[in-house]
Backbone as CSV, one residue per row, in Angstrom:
resi,resn,N_x,N_y,N_z,CA_x,CA_y,CA_z,C_x,C_y,C_z
1,UNK,26.163,18.643,13.400,25.133,18.891,12.436,25.265,17.833,11.334
2,UNK,24.113,17.427,10.811,24.084,16.390,9.786,23.320,16.868,8.563
3,UNK,23.698,16.327,7.423,22.941,16.525,6.187,22.325,15.185,5.833
4,UNK,21.068,15.214,5.489,20.390,13.986,5.068,19.964,14.177,3.629
5,UNK,20.293,13.201,2.804,19.915,13.289,1.395,19.611,11.906,0.863
6,UNK,18.861,11.878,-0.212,18.528,10.612,-0.846,17.117,10.627,-1.375
7,UNK,16.658,9.454,-1.751,15.313,9.293,-2.289,14.672,8.090,-1.613
8,UNK,13.396,8.221,-1.312,12.686,7.170,-0.581,12.705,5.841,-1.319
9,UNK,12.802,5.870,-2.654,12.762,4.631,-3.424,14.158,4.112,-3.781
10,UNK,15.197,4.717,-3.222,16.566,4.256,-3.457,17.298,4.153,-2.117
11,UNK,18.168,5.129,-1.842,18.867,5.137,-0.554,18.761,6.516,0.087
12,UNK,18.860,6.533,1.400,18.898,7.778,2.169,20.185,7.745,2.986
13,UNK,20.974,8.809,2.864,22.268,8.892,3.531,22.280,10.036,4.537
14,UNK,23.043,9.851,5.617,23.236,10.897,6.617,24.735,11.195,6.682
15,UNK,25.072,12.475,6.521,26.481,12.879,6.514,26.758,13.813,7.691
16,UNK,27.779,13.481,8.467,28.249,14.358,9.540,29.020,15.493,8.865
17,UNK,28.519,16.715,9.002,29.110,17.852,8.299,30.554,18.106,8.742
18,UNK,30.847,17.940,10.018,32.209,18.213,10.516,33.210,17.154,10.077
19,UNK,32.865,15.890,10.255,33.834,14.825,9.961,33.766,14.346,8.515
20,UNK,32.625,14.557,7.871,32.454,14.061,6.509,32.026,12.608,6.445
21,UNK,31.917,11.953,7.616,31.493,10.550,7.662,30.048,10.431,7.183
22,UNK,29.801,9.424,6.370,28.462,9.193,5.825,27.963,7.826,6.261
23,UNK,26.696,7.783,6.650,26.054,6.540,7.074,24.791,6.354,6.243
24,UNK,24.591,5.143,5.763,23.359,4.830,5.034,22.244,4.585,6.048
25,UNK,21.173,5.382,5.950,20.039,5.220,6.857,19.019,4.229,6.323
26,UNK,18.871,4.196,5.004,17.810,3.379,4.410,18.202,2.983,2.999
27,UNK,17.959,1.724,2.655,18.191,1.205,1.309,16.911,0.521,0.859
28,UNK,16.197,1.149,-0.069,14.902,0.619,-0.511,15.046,-0.765,-1.134
29,UNK,16.085,-0.971,-1.920,16.284,-2.276,-2.542,16.429,-3.380,-1.517
30,UNK,17.185,-3.104,-0.474,17.364,-4.089,0.596,16.050,-4.324,1.343
31,UNK,15.326,-3.238,1.614,14.053,-3.362,2.332,13.053,-4.185,1.522
32,UNK,12.978,-3.931,0.228,12.033,-4.655,-0.628,12.425,-6.122,-0.740
33,UNK,13.732,-6.393,-0.814,14.174,-7.786,-0.973,13.812,-8.644,0.236
34,UNK,13.577,-8.013,1.387,13.235,-8.759,2.598,11.732,-8.959,2.764
35,UNK,10.945,-8.350,1.883,9.493,-8.495,1.990,9.062,-9.889,1.565
36,UNK,8.004,-10.354,2.156,7.416,-11.617,1.720,5.904,-11.475,1.745
37,UNK,5.274,-12.254,0.923,3.823,-12.226,0.870,3.263,-12.828,2.149
38,UNK,2.282,-12.157,2.764,1.678,-12.738,3.967,1.069,-14.102,3.649
39,UNK,1.192,-15.019,4.573,0.621,-16.343,4.375,-0.864,-16.323,4.711
40,UNK,-1.640,-16.880,3.815,-3.084,-16.978,4.020,-3.390,-18.456,4.162
41,UNK,-3.900,-18.848,5.317,-4.125,-20.268,5.572,-5.200,-20.857,4.677
42,UNK,-6.303,-20.141,4.505,-7.386,-20.662,3.687,-8.028,-19.521,2.899
43,UNK,-7.582,-19.302,1.657,-8.113,-18.193,0.857,-9.631,-18.255,0.652
44,UNK,-10.202,-19.463,0.683,-11.650,-19.588,0.482,-12.438,-18.927,1.610
45,UNK,-11.819,-18.790,2.783,-12.494,-18.178,3.924,-12.383,-16.654,3.933
46,UNK,-11.576,-16.114,3.039,-11.380,-14.666,3.012,-12.514,-13.983,2.257
47,UNK,-12.850,-12.805,2.715,-13.856,-11.997,2.033,-13.190,-11.278,0.866
48,UNK,-13.925,-11.037,-0.212,-13.322,-10.368,-1.372,-12.883,-8.933,-1.084
49,UNK,-13.346,-8.366,0.024,-12.969,-6.995,0.372,-11.710,-6.914,1.228
50,UNK,-11.161,-8.052,1.658,-9.944,-8.031,2.473,-8.745,-7.618,1.622
51,UNK,-7.846,-6.881,2.237,-6.693,-6.325,1.519,-5.901,-7.367,0.747
52,UNK,-5.683,-8.525,1.349,-4.897,-9.568,0.674,-5.565,-10.007,-0.623
53,UNK,-6.884,-9.982,-0.649,-7.610,-10.360,-1.865,-7.599,-9.212,-2.876
54,UNK,-7.851,-8.000,-2.404,-7.929,-6.840,-3.299,-6.573,-6.544,-3.928
55,UNK,-5.529,-6.553,-3.118,-4.206,-6.137,-3.576,-3.258,-7.305,-3.841
56,UNK,-3.727,-8.527,-3.780,-2.868,-9.700,-3.921,-2.043,-9.743,-5.191
57,UNK,-2.672,-9.470,-6.324,-1.939,-9.526,-7.597,-0.910,-8.406,-7.695
58,UNK,-1.234,-7.245,-7.137,-0.274,-6.134,-7.113,0.941,-6.548,-6.285
59,UNK,0.693,-7.118,-5.120,1.784,-7.554,-4.239,2.669,-8.590,-4.913
60,UNK,2.056,-9.572,-5.563,2.843,-10.611,-6.247,3.760,-9.995,-7.292
61,UNK,3.208,-9.084,-8.089,3.997,-8.465,-9.156,5.153,-7.642,-8.583
62,UNK,4.898,-6.919,-7.502,5.964,-6.126,-6.870,7.072,-7.039,-6.363
63,UNK,6.697,-8.119,-5.693,7.704,-9.033,-5.150,8.514,-9.710,-6.246
64,UNK,7.919,-9.860,-7.430,8.648,-10.435,-8.563,9.432,-9.376,-9.339
65,UNK,9.250,-8.102,-8.956,9.933,-7.022,-9.664,9.327,-6.721,-11.015
66,UNK,8.099,-7.168,-11.244,7.417,-6.936,-12.516,6.574,-5.665,-12.390
67,UNK,7.224,-4.521,-12.610,6.588,-3.228,-12.360,5.446,-2.940,-13.323
68,UNK,5.559,-3.372,-14.582,4.463,-3.156,-15.539,3.209,-3.900,-15.092
69,UNK,3.377,-5.141,-14.672,2.249,-5.942,-14.177,1.673,-5.312,-12.909
70,UNK,2.540,-4.841,-12.020,2.076,-4.205,-10.778,1.235,-2.974,-11.090
71,UNK,1.700,-2.151,-12.034,0.931,-0.958,-12.421,-0.416,-1.336,-13.007
72,UNK,-0.425,-2.351,-13.855,-1.677,-2.790,-14.483,-2.657,-3.317,-13.438
73,UNK,-2.172,-4.131,-12.519,-3.048,-4.674,-11.475,-3.551,-3.566,-10.548
74,UNK,-2.704,-2.595,-10.255,-3.118,-1.447,-9.435,-4.209,-0.667,-10.161
75,UNK,-4.036,-0.478,-11.459,-5.042,0.225,-12.253,-6.378,-0.508,-12.186
76,UNK,-6.342,-1.839,-12.258,-7.574,-2.633,-12.172,-8.266,-2.432,-10.825
77,UNK,-7.482,-2.446,-9.751,-8.055,-2.235,-8.412,-8.709,-0.861,-8.342
78,UNK,-8.001,0.154,-8.824,-8.532,1.517,-8.769,-9.800,1.657,-9.600
79,UNK,-9.826,1.067,-10.788,-11.025,1.128,-11.634,-12.203,0.434,-10.962
80,UNK,-11.941,-0.708,-10.346,-12.999,-1.437,-9.643,-13.553,-0.596,-8.487
81,UNK,-12.668,0.059,-7.752,-13.103,0.918,-6.646,-13.915,2.108,-7.153
82,UNK,-13.502,2.685,-8.273,-14.278,3.800,-8.852,-15.671,3.338,-9.256
83,UNK,-15.753,2.160,-9.867,-17.044,1.622,-10.282,-17.941,1.383,-9.067
84,UNK,-17.383,0.787,-8.012,-18.164,0.527,-6.802,-18.643,1.826,-6.160
85,UNK,-17.788,2.840,-6.132,-18.175,4.134,-5.562,-19.307,4.754,-6.374
86,UNK,-19.201,4.652,-7.694,-20.244,5.198,-8.568,-21.573,4.483,-8.317
87,UNK,-21.529,3.163,-8.181,-22.748,2.399,-7.889,-23.347,2.812,-6.549
88,UNK,-22.504,2.983,-5.538,-23.001,3.402,-4.219,-23.661,4.771,-4.293
89,UNK,-23.060,5.679,-5.037,-23.599,7.031,-5.143,-24.925,7.069,-5.889
90,UNK,-25.159,6.080,-6.748,-26.417,6.032,-7.509,-27.566,5.457,-6.688
91,UNK,-27.250,4.739,-5.621,-28.291,4.127,-4.794,-28.592,5.003,-3.589
92,UNK,-29.868,5.255,-3.376,-30.270,6.063,-2.224,-30.258,5.258,-0.932
93,UNK,-30.324,3.941,-1.035,-30.480,3.110,0.157,-29.189,2.423,0.602
94,UNK,-28.041,2.862,0.100,-26.786,2.204,0.452,-26.451,2.435,1.920
95,UNK,-26.064,1.365,2.600,-25.672,1.417,4.007,-24.305,0.742,4.130
96,UNK,-23.346,1.382,4.799,-22.029,0.753,4.970,-22.146,-0.603,5.663
97,UNK,-21.305,-1.548,5.258,-21.343,-2.894,5.841,-20.685,-2.956,7.215
98,UNK,-19.640,-2.187,7.414,-18.812,-2.364,8.605,-18.896,-1.220,9.614
99,UNK,-19.704,-0.208,9.342,-19.785,0.946,10.227,-21.227,1.378,10.400
100,UNK,-21.493,2.026,11.528,-22.801,2.616,11.784,-22.606,4.084,12.120
101,UNK,-23.558,4.899,11.713,-23.504,6.308,12.080,-23.861,6.417,13.550
102,UNK,-23.041,7.118,14.277,-23.273,7.308,15.702,-23.155,8.798,15.989
103,UNK,-24.269,9.414,16.300,-24.252,10.845,16.577,-23.907,11.085,18.042
104,UNK,-23.072,12.077,18.267,-22.732,12.458,19.633,-23.006,13.948,19.793
105,UNK,-22.591,14.531,20.882,-22.914,15.933,21.135,-22.256,16.884,20.129
106,UNK,-21.189,16.429,19.427,-20.561,17.277,18.407,-21.295,17.208,17.077
107,UNK,-22.191,16.270,16.904,-22.913,16.232,15.644,-23.259,14.878,15.235
């Protein structure tokens, strides 16, 4: 039998109850230190709705360990999304860009 304890943003440990041996299952600091920003060959060809464009500044701040900047950039993304949703809800003629409604026998 094992006990597992820890926090997702720090470390997670597994302890063998009989022997008392403990093994580290996950180290968030180590995992984050191995992250790298995805390479974008030509940013001019990217659409403004692509994740790398939307979340790019948040990602940069996280990789630099600048948590205040990351929070601020995340807030900007969320505010922009709220504004866009509000605009869509105000228009009667809005049609999704990437999806079509397809009715089947379930509805």
